[in-house]
C-alpha positions, 0 to 999 in steps of 0.5 A: 469484517476482520483484520489480520494485522491489528497493530504496528509498533515502531522502536525508535530507541533501536534505530541505527542512525538519527541523521539519515532517512528514514530514521531522521524523520521526526514522524518515525521517532514520535509515532510509536504505534498504529492500530488498525480497526478496519479492513481498509486503512489509508495513509495520506500526506504530502510527498516526502512525509514517509507514508510509502516508506512506512507502507513498504517497511510494514510489508517487509516486516510481515514477510511480504516479498516485493518483486523488483529488480536491483536498482543498479548504481546510484550517485549517493547511496543511503545504506539505511533507506530500506532498513526501517522494517528491522525496527518494526513489529507486527501484532497478528490477530490470528497468526501470520497470513500471506499477502502482496505488495503493489507499487505502480512502478514495480508492477511492470517488473512483476507482470513480465515475471508472470508472463515468463511463468506463463510461457512454461505453465499457462495455467499460472494466468488463472491467478491473474485474470486469465490472460497475459498482463503484458498484453494489456495496458498498464491500467487494464493489467492492474485491474485484472490483477486486483480483481483476481488476487484480492479474492484470496485470503491475505494482507495487501499493501498498495502504494498509490494504486490510482496512478494508472487508473481512470476515475471509472477504474478507481470507482471499480477499485473502490468496490473491490476494496469494499467487497473483499474487506467486508467479506472478511478474508482481505485486509488492505493498507494503502498509501494514496492521493486519490479522493475517490479511493479515500471515500471507501466506506468502513475505512480509516485514514491516517494523516502523515502531515501530523507527527505523530501520525493521526487519524483523520476524517475523509472531509478533513483530508486536504485531498477532499478539500482541494478537489472540492474547492477546485471543482466548485471554483474552477 
């Protein structure tokens, strides 16, 4: 098993603001670095704790393109919202590798882009499961993408991939993570609320409910405890 990124360092002394998100979050000021010891790493925490924001910032700092449409006009625009990546450095184990960023919302845009590519070059689909992602349900197209894309050497960022997946599909996703991580060619950094995915063997969990970010055991996560209590005392 190997990792492509071994450490992420944050540089709060260089932040351009201390009163606007994300730079206003104490967690991003008190967390100076995160070291990755396993091929699969999970970020967990309540909504708004910053796990997805940091996930995206690490991906951008690593040169990963995020396929999304322009957001259009907003009532209150935050000029710093997507700027955290400029104040992050990555330590690579053996040089930079390619990869991808997955988010359930932006995946809809991405699968339409792939369909446009396939309209002029059908051979493009062989990299994404062999058939149009648009012709499948959201969950089915996600699984086709996961099965094919993660066989390729790289670093992969996933933001709540369980959103459109059934429990059975989450179990299959768990196996995809385990197999490709163990094979040594893929590294995964994942923000999730899924206790099924969090059960991945040989993975590490970081809790964003603590500041600075802290390692936490699977059974110590609130996700595990809430689901267990609910199923036992329903």
